C-alpha positions as CSV (number, residue, x, y, z in Angstrom):
1,M,41.5,-43.8,-41.1
2,K,44.4,-41.3,-39.2
3,K,43.6,-39.1,-41.3
4,D,39.3,-38.7,-41.2
5,R,39.7,-38.4,-37.4
6,K,38.4,-34.8,-36.2
7,I,38.3,-34.6,-33.0
8,A,36.3,-31.5,-31.0
9,V,37.0,-30.8,-27.5
10,L,34.8,-29.2,-25.8
11,G,35.8,-27.8,-22.3
12,L,38.5,-25.6,-22.1
13,G,39.9,-25.6,-18.2
14,Y,42.5,-27.2,-16.5
15,V,41.5,-30.5,-18.2
16,G,40.4,-29.5,-21.9
17,L,43.0,-27.6,-22.4
18,P,46.6,-29.3,-21.7
19,L,44.1,-32.1,-23.6
20,A,43.8,-30.2,-26.5
21,V,46.9,-28.7,-26.7
22,G,48.5,-32.1,-26.1
23,L,46.5,-33.5,-28.7
24,S,46.9,-30.7,-31.2
25,S,50.9,-31.7,-31.8
26,S,49.4,-35.4,-33.8
27,F,45.7,-34.5,-34.9
28,K,43.4,-31.4,-35.6
29,I,42.2,-30.0,-33.0
30,I,39.1,-27.6,-32.3
31,G,38.2,-27.1,-28.8
32,F,34.6,-25.9,-28.0
33,D,33.7,-23.7,-24.5
34,I,30.4,-22.4,-23.4
35,S,32.6,-18.4,-22.6
36,L,33.7,-16.6,-25.1
37,D,35.8,-14.3,-22.6
38,R,37.9,-17.4,-22.1
39,V,38.3,-18.1,-25.5
40,S,39.3,-14.7,-26.3
41,Q,41.6,-15.0,-23.4
42,L,43.1,-18.1,-25.3
43,M,43.4,-16.8,-28.6
44,K,45.4,-14.4,-26.9
45,G,47.8,-16.9,-25.7
46,I,46.5,-16.2,-22.1
47,D,45.4,-18.9,-19.8
48,V,44.1,-18.3,-16.3
49,T,45.0,-21.5,-15.2
50,L,48.6,-21.5,-16.0
51,E,48.6,-24.9,-16.9
52,V,49.8,-24.4,-20.3
53,K,52.2,-22.0,-21.0
54,K,51.9,-18.8,-23.6
55,E,54.2,-19.4,-26.0
56,R,53.1,-23.2,-25.8
57,L,49.5,-22.2,-26.5
58,K,50.2,-19.8,-29.6
59,G,52.2,-22.9,-31.0
60,A,49.8,-25.0,-31.0
61,L,47.3,-22.2,-32.5
62,K,49.1,-21.6,-35.0
63,R,49.6,-25.3,-36.2
64,N,46.6,-27.7,-35.4
65,L,44.4,-25.9,-33.0
66,T,41.1,-23.5,-33.0
67,L,39.2,-22.7,-30.7
68,T,35.0,-22.0,-30.8
69,N,32.5,-20.5,-28.2
70,N,30.1,-21.6,-31.2
71,Y,28.9,-25.6,-31.6
72,L,28.3,-25.3,-34.7
73,D,31.7,-24.7,-35.5
74,L,32.0,-28.6,-34.5
75,K,29.5,-30.1,-36.7
76,K,32.3,-31.8,-39.0
77,S,33.3,-33.1,-35.7
78,N,33.0,-37.1,-35.5
79,I,35.2,-37.4,-31.7
80,F,33.8,-35.5,-29.1
81,I,36.1,-35.5,-26.0
82,V,33.9,-33.8,-23.0
83,T,35.7,-32.3,-19.5
84,V,33.7,-30.2,-17.8
85,P,33.2,-30.5,-14.2
86,T,31.2,-32.1,-12.3
87,P,30.4,-30.4,-9.6
88,I,27.9,-30.9,-6.1
89,T,24.7,-29.4,-5.0
90,K,24.7,-27.9,-1.2
91,K,23.0,-31.1,-0.3
92,N,27.1,-32.3,-1.2
93,E,24.8,-34.4,-4.1
94,P,26.1,-35.1,-8.0
95,D,25.4,-32.1,-10.0
96,F,25.2,-33.7,-13.5
97,R,23.6,-30.1,-15.1
98,P,27.1,-29.2,-17.2
99,L,27.0,-32.7,-18.2
100,R,23.6,-32.9,-19.3
101,E,24.1,-29.4,-21.6
102,V,27.6,-30.2,-23.3
103,C,25.2,-33.6,-24.1
104,K,22.1,-31.6,-25.3
105,T,24.9,-29.1,-27.5
106,I,26.2,-32.8,-28.5
107,A,23.0,-34.3,-29.8
108,K,21.8,-31.2,-31.6
109,I,25.5,-31.9,-34.5
110,L,24.8,-35.6,-33.5
111,K,25.8,-37.9,-36.7
112,L,26.0,-41.8,-37.5
113,G,29.4,-43.1,-36.5
114,D,30.3,-40.6,-34.2
115,I,32.3,-41.4,-31.2
116,V,31.2,-39.4,-27.5
117,V,33.8,-39.9,-25.2
118,F,34.3,-38.7,-21.3
119,E,36.9,-37.8,-19.3
120,S,34.5,-36.2,-16.6
121,T,34.6,-37.4,-13.0
122,V,31.3,-39.4,-12.5
123,F,30.0,-42.8,-10.6
124,P,30.1,-46.4,-12.4
125,G,27.1,-46.0,-15.0
126,A,27.1,-42.8,-15.5
127,T,28.0,-42.3,-19.0
128,E,25.4,-45.2,-20.1
129,E,22.5,-44.2,-17.6
130,I,23.0,-40.2,-17.4
131,C,24.5,-39.2,-20.5
132,A,23.8,-41.4,-23.5
133,P,19.8,-40.9,-22.8
134,V,21.0,-37.4,-23.0
135,L,22.7,-37.9,-26.4
136,E,19.7,-39.9,-28.0
137,K,17.5,-36.9,-28.0
138,N,19.2,-36.2,-31.5
139,K,16.9,-34.9,-34.4
140,N,18.3,-38.5,-36.4
141,S,17.4,-40.7,-33.5
142,L,20.6,-42.1,-33.4
143,I,20.3,-45.0,-30.6
144,S,24.3,-45.6,-28.4
145,G,25.9,-48.3,-29.1
146,K,24.5,-48.8,-32.7
147,D,24.8,-45.6,-34.2
148,F,26.8,-43.2,-32.2
149,F,29.2,-45.1,-29.4
150,L,30.7,-44.3,-26.2
151,G,34.3,-43.8,-25.1
152,Y,35.1,-43.2,-21.0
153,S,39.1,-42.3,-20.1
154,P,39.4,-40.5,-17.0
155,E,41.3,-37.0,-16.4
156,R,44.0,-36.9,-14.2
157,V,45.3,-33.1,-14.8
158,N,46.7,-32.3,-11.3
159,P,46.9,-28.6,-11.0
160,G,50.3,-27.0,-10.5
161,D,51.8,-30.2,-10.8
162,R,55.0,-29.6,-14.0
163,I,55.8,-33.6,-13.1
164,H,52.9,-35.6,-13.9
165,T,51.6,-33.4,-16.6
166,I,49.3,-35.2,-19.6
167,D,52.5,-36.1,-21.9
168,K,54.1,-38.5,-18.3
169,I,51.1,-40.3,-16.9
170,E,49.2,-43.7,-18.1
171,K,45.9,-43.4,-19.8
172,V,42.6,-45.3,-19.1
173,I,40.8,-45.8,-22.2
174,A,37.3,-47.4,-22.3
175,G,35.3,-47.6,-25.3
176,Q,31.5,-49.1,-26.3
177,N,33.1,-51.9,-28.2
178,K,36.5,-53.1,-29.3
179,N,36.2,-50.5,-32.3
180,V,36.0,-47.8,-30.6
181,E,38.4,-48.6,-27.8
182,K,40.7,-49.1,-30.8
183,I,40.8,-45.4,-32.1
184,L,40.9,-44.3,-28.3
185,E,44.2,-46.2,-28.4
186,E,45.3,-44.5,-31.1
187,I,44.6,-41.2,-30.2
188,Y,45.3,-41.1,-26.7
189,S,49.1,-42.9,-27.3
190,K,50.0,-40.3,-29.5
191,L,50.1,-38.4,-26.7
192,T,51.3,-40.4,-23.6
193,K,54.0,-41.5,-25.8
194,G,51.5,-45.7,-25.3
195,K,51.3,-45.3,-22.2
196,I,47.7,-47.3,-22.0
197,F,45.2,-49.4,-19.7
198,K,42.6,-50.3,-21.8
199,A,39.8,-51.0,-19.1
200,K,37.6,-54.0,-19.4
201,N,34.6,-52.2,-20.1
202,I,33.4,-48.1,-18.9
203,K,31.9,-48.8,-15.9
204,V,35.4,-50.0,-15.0
205,A,36.9,-47.2,-16.0
206,E,34.5,-44.7,-14.1
207,A,35.0,-46.5,-10.5
208,S,38.8,-47.0,-11.0
209,K,38.6,-42.9,-10.7
210,V,36.4,-42.1,-8.3
211,I,38.2,-44.1,-6.3
212,E,41.2,-42.7,-7.3
213,N,40.2,-39.8,-5.6
214,A,38.1,-41.5,-2.9
215,Q,41.1,-42.9,-1.7
216,R,42.9,-40.3,-1.1
217,D,40.1,-38.4,0.5
218,I,40.1,-40.6,3.8
219,N,44.8,-40.9,3.6
220,I,44.2,-37.7,4.3
221,A,41.3,-37.9,6.9
222,F,43.3,-40.6,8.5
223,V,46.0,-37.8,9.6
224,N,44.1,-35.3,10.0
225,E,42.1,-37.1,12.5
226,V,45.4,-37.6,13.7
227,A,46.3,-34.4,14.1
228,K,43.8,-33.3,16.3
229,I,44.9,-36.8,19.0
230,C,48.2,-35.6,19.1
231,S,46.8,-31.7,19.5
232,K,45.8,-33.1,22.5
233,L,48.8,-34.5,23.1
234,N,50.9,-31.9,22.8
235,I,53.6,-33.3,20.5
236,S,53.4,-32.1,17.0
237,V,51.5,-34.8,14.1
238,Y,54.6,-33.4,11.9
239,D,57.3,-35.5,14.3
240,V,55.1,-38.3,14.9
241,L,54.5,-38.7,11.0
242,K,58.5,-38.3,10.2
243,A,58.8,-40.6,12.8
244,S,56.3,-43.2,11.7
245,S,57.6,-42.5,7.1
246,T,60.9,-44.7,8.2
247,K,59.0,-47.8,7.7
248,W,59.4,-49.2,4.3
249,N,55.6,-49.2,3.5
250,F,54.1,-46.2,5.4
251,L,52.1,-43.6,3.5
252,P,53.2,-40.3,3.7
253,F,50.3,-38.5,3.6
254,Q,49.9,-35.0,5.6
255,P,46.9,-32.8,7.2
256,G,44.7,-30.1,6.6
257,L,42.8,-28.5,4.4
258,V,41.3,-30.1,2.1
259,G,39.2,-28.5,-1.0
260,G,39.2,-27.5,-4.4
261,H,36.6,-29.2,-7.2
262,C,38.4,-33.0,-7.4
263,I,39.2,-34.8,-3.6
264,G,36.2,-32.9,-1.2
265,V,34.1,-33.7,-4.3
266,D,33.9,-36.3,-5.5
267,P,33.8,-39.2,-2.4
268,Y,30.3,-37.7,-2.4
269,Y,29.6,-39.4,-6.6
270,L,30.7,-42.8,-5.2
271,S,28.7,-42.2,-2.0
272,H,25.7,-41.4,-4.0
273,K,26.0,-44.5,-6.1
274,S,26.7,-46.5,-3.2
275,L,23.3,-45.3,-1.3
276,K,21.7,-46.4,-4.7
277,L,22.6,-49.3,-4.1
278,K,21.3,-50.0,-0.4
279,I,25.3,-49.8,0.9
280,D,25.8,-47.7,3.3
281,P,29.1,-46.1,2.9
282,K,30.3,-45.6,6.1
283,V,34.5,-45.1,5.6
284,I,34.0,-42.3,2.6
285,L,31.5,-40.3,4.0
286,S,33.2,-40.6,7.8
287,G,36.4,-39.2,5.8
288,R,34.3,-36.2,4.1
289,K,33.1,-35.4,7.3
290,T,36.4,-35.2,9.3
291,N,37.8,-33.2,6.0
292,D,35.4,-31.1,6.3
293,E,35.5,-30.3,10.1
294,M,39.4,-29.9,9.7
295,P,38.4,-25.5,9.5
296,I,36.8,-25.1,12.6
297,F,39.5,-27.0,14.2
298,I,41.9,-25.4,12.7
299,G,40.3,-22.0,13.4
300,K,39.9,-22.5,17.2
301,K,43.7,-24.0,17.7
302,I,44.8,-20.1,15.7
303,D,42.4,-18.6,17.9
304,S,43.6,-20.2,21.4
305,C,46.7,-18.9,20.3
306,L,46.0,-15.3,20.6
307,K,44.3,-12.2,22.1
308,K,40.8,-11.1,21.0
309,G,41.0,-8.4,18.3
310,S,44.2,-9.6,17.0
311,K,45.2,-8.4,13.5
312,I,46.1,-10.9,11.4
313,L,48.3,-11.7,8.4
314,F,46.8,-14.8,6.4
315,L,49.2,-16.2,4.3
316,G,47.7,-18.2,0.7
317,I,44.1,-18.3,-0.4
318,T,43.3,-20.7,-3.5
319,F,42.2,-24.8,-3.3
320,K,46.1,-25.3,-3.0
321,E,49.2,-24.3,-3.9
322,D,50.8,-22.5,-6.5
323,V,47.6,-22.6,-8.3
324,P,45.2,-19.6,-9.0
325,D,42.2,-22.2,-8.3
326,L,39.8,-20.8,-5.0
327,R,36.4,-22.9,-6.0
328,N,35.9,-24.5,-2.7
329,S,39.1,-23.3,-1.2
330,K,38.8,-24.0,2.8
331,S,40.9,-21.1,3.6
332,F,38.1,-19.1,3.8
333,D,36.5,-21.3,5.5
334,V,39.3,-20.5,8.1
335,I,39.1,-16.6,7.6
336,Q,35.8,-16.6,8.4
337,F,35.5,-18.2,12.1
338,L,38.4,-15.8,12.5
339,R,36.4,-13.1,11.6
340,R,33.6,-14.1,13.8
341,K,35.6,-14.5,16.3
342,K,36.4,-10.8,16.3
343,H,39.7,-10.9,14.6
344,K,40.6,-8.7,12.1
345,V,41.9,-10.3,9.2
346,E,43.8,-9.0,6.1
347,L,45.2,-11.7,3.0
348,H,48.0,-12.0,1.2
349,D,47.8,-14.8,-2.3
350,P,50.4,-14.3,-4.7
351,Y,48.5,-15.9,-7.4
352,V,45.2,-13.0,-6.4
353,K,44.7,-9.3,-7.9
354,I,46.1,-6.4,-5.3
355,G,42.0,-5.2,-3.7
356,D,40.6,-9.2,-5.0
357,Y,39.2,-10.0,-2.1
358,G,40.8,-7.4,0.1
359,I,44.2,-9.0,-0.8
360,I,47.3,-6.7,0.5
361,K,50.8,-5.7,-0.4
362,F,53.4,-7.7,0.4
363,D,55.8,-5.3,1.0
364,S,57.4,-2.9,3.7
365,T,54.5,-1.1,3.9
366,N,52.9,-3.8,6.1
367,F,55.8,-4.9,8.0
368,K,55.4,-5.4,12.1
369,K,51.9,-4.8,11.5
370,F,50.4,-8.0,12.2
371,D,50.0,-10.4,16.2
372,C,49.8,-13.5,13.8
373,V,50.7,-14.5,10.3
374,I,49.5,-17.7,9.4
375,L,50.7,-19.8,6.4
376,S,47.5,-21.6,5.2
377,V,48.9,-22.2,1.4
378,P,52.6,-22.6,0.6
379,H,53.3,-20.9,-2.7
380,K,56.6,-21.6,-4.0
381,F,56.5,-17.8,-3.5
382,Y,56.4,-17.8,0.3
383,I,58.7,-20.6,0.3
384,K,60.8,-18.9,-1.2
385,Q,61.3,-15.8,1.3
386,T,60.5,-17.1,4.9
387,E,62.7,-15.0,6.2
388,K,60.7,-12.3,4.4
389,L,57.7,-13.8,6.4
390,K,58.6,-13.1,10.1
391,K,59.1,-9.3,9.3
392,F,54.9,-8.5,8.8
393,L,55.2,-10.1,12.7
394,K,55.5,-7.6,15.6
395,P,57.5,-8.5,18.5
396,N,57.2,-11.8,19.5
397,G,54.2,-12.5,17.5
398,V,52.6,-14.9,16.9
399,F,53.8,-17.9,13.2
400,F,51.0,-20.6,12.7
401,D,52.1,-23.3,9.9
402,I,49.3,-25.1,9.0
403,K,51.9,-27.5,6.7
404,G,54.7,-27.5,8.8
405,K,56.5,-25.8,6.0
406,T,58.7,-23.5,7.8
407,Q,61.4,-23.4,9.8
408,F,60.1,-21.0,12.7
409,N,59.7,-23.4,15.8
410,N,62.8,-22.9,17.0
411,Q,63.6,-18.6,16.9
412,K,63.1,-17.2,20.2
413,D,61.8,-13.9,18.4
414,I,58.1,-16.0,17.4
415,N,56.0,-18.0,19.0
416,Y,55.3,-20.7,16.1
417,F,52.7,-23.0,16.1
418,S,51.5,-26.1,14.0
419,L,49.4,-29.0,13.6
């Protein structure tokens, strides 16, 4: 039976590519992406997400991994693993368009006995309520649970994290029946070295994922609210958290900007389902509101430290440390606020090309040019050369360290501020 597994991974981004490469050590894998540019880059061993190293990608391509942007190349596959994004609309409602489109694609080539597995984050019930009906619109009139089958295994990729990689985490799986569950266990255990948790059903697995991210969002919202309180008290939230962390059961969350395509998005899937069930998601939406307000709070705090028309160097514009992903980065909200206040803001990020977004060079040509340096995203690139950061400041300039990662708070020649 194992030799009959013909696995296709649909969506080759932060989630799909590491999955496809990882599974290719044990199975023949065909990776599909609608972007020809993405597929062409990957064929050359180039992963712009930086999640898979060039040598590893090229090795996989030489062995069991094939890439394509033509869905007809997936016709012989009998297991389809879907890893497309699940964004939100401008009204903060779930946007199922990518998921529906990939289901339409699979439906064109769906066969008797095929299994479709979803890793995309959704609200509980979405796989069977939204995806299944689209898949059932196939030319052979195949029915979910009878002629083809569904599975769910929530992705747990943490971009930029080289410790909790896909081969080192426990994988939650759920199948439409016991046979599907057994097949998913066989496939994913090859990747995770047997670290598998069997959820009771698909809806439980879906719920487990969306509450993981909602919980983190809420916990960050709490410390962001604490940061606002500490600001009014003229004490450092980081000093407070350091003291609180001496208690054995204190949860060490850090304040800051909450962006990206997971933490700042997924809670809206849960709140959407909650409202459909006529349950008011007060805590979930309160956390979202608090975190969405942080760019303005931080912008106002920075502005209060500066003279009008100050020249600012803003360091880090990706959505988090050590990743090149700019999607839903809240740094842009801070930048826009400061520019509305008539400050002149220049940008730098080691993961963004010079010239793009107005990115300037990080060298001596820009030393002593700025009234203020803001460390927004503390990439390792910056932390490894913190002494260089202050060289961009004019004498007695302002250094604003949003996440409190530097040691400039006691230096006489710098006006240091943080949350």
